[in-house]
C-alpha positions in Angstrom: 1.7 -21.6 -14.9 2.7 -25.1 -14.6 5.4 -24.4 -17.4 7.3 -21.7 -15.4 9.4 -21.4 -12.3 9.5 -17.7 -12.6 8.5 -16.4 -9.1 7.6 -12.9 -10.5 5.4 -14.2 -13.4 3.6 -16.8 -10.7 3.0 -13.6 -8.5 1.6 -11.7 -11.3 -0.8 -14.5 -12.1 -1.8 -15.0 -8.6 -2.2 -11.1 -8.3 -4.6 -11.2 -11.4 -6.6 -14.5 -10.4 -7.0 -13.5 -6.7 -6.6 -9.7 -6.6 -4.6 -8.0 -4.0 -4.7 -8.4 -0.4 -5.6 -5.3 2.3 -2.4 -3.1 3.0 -3.6 -2.8 6.8 -5.5 -5.9 7.3 -5.6 -9.7 7.1 -7.5 -10.3 3.8 -5.2 -12.3 1.5 -7.2 -12.1 -1.6 -10.6 -10.6 -3.1 -11.8 -7.2 -4.4 -12.1 -4.5 -4.0 -8.7 -3.8 -3.2 -7.1 -0.3 -3.5 -9.5 2.6 -3.8 -7.4 4.6 -6.1 -5.3 2.3 -8.1 -5.1 -0.7 -9.8 -2.0 -2.6 -9.1 -1.4 -4.1 -12.5 -2.1 -0.6 -14.2 -0.4 1.5 -11.3 2.3 -0.4 -10.1 5.2 2.1 -11.3 3.3 4.9 -9.5 2.6 2.8 -6.1 6.3 2.1 -5.6 6.8 5.8 -5.9 4.3 6.5 -3.6 5.8 3.9 -1.3 9.4 5.4 -1.6 8.0 8.7 -0.9 6.0 7.6 2.2 9.3 6.0 3.4 11.3 9.1 3.2 8.2 11.1 4.7 8.4 8.7 7.9 12.1 8.9 8.3 12.0 12.8 8.5 8.9 12.9 10.5 7.8 9.7 12.1 5.2 11.4 14.4 3.7 13.3 11.4 4.0 16.4 13.3 4.9 18.8 10.5 2.8 20.5 8.1 2.9 17.8 5.7 2.2 15.2 8.4 -0.8 16.9 9.4 -2.1 17.1 5.8 -1.2 13.3 5.5 -2.9 12.5 8.8 -6.3 14.3 7.4 -6.0 12.0 4.3 -5.4 8.9 6.3 -8.6 9.7 8.0 -10.7 10.8 5.0 -9.6 7.2 3.5 -10.3 5.5 6.6 -7.0 4.5 7.0 -6.4 6.5 10.1 -5.2 3.2 12.0 -2.1 3.3 9.4 -0.9 6.3 12.0 -0.7 3.9 15.0 1.2 1.4 12.8 3.8 4.0 12.0 4.6 4.3 15.4 4.8 0.6 15.9 7.6 0.5 13.1 
């Protein structure tokens, strides 16, 4: 790490060494991370999921549509129903 000033390279190495933090918490490092994905392996899919989530939020911010209701159920099942409150906060 002493041989580079490339922020992306440093961030990737930091991720490898310390693991990812919580999406909805304050934990900065450690494991376990995502329940369904390993960021190093599934980063491309996570980026697609993020873009889809932003599109859904733009179209249905209260998650009141049929798809929104399904997403609420998934958030609940994955113990992330607190995320619904955060959506309203912006």
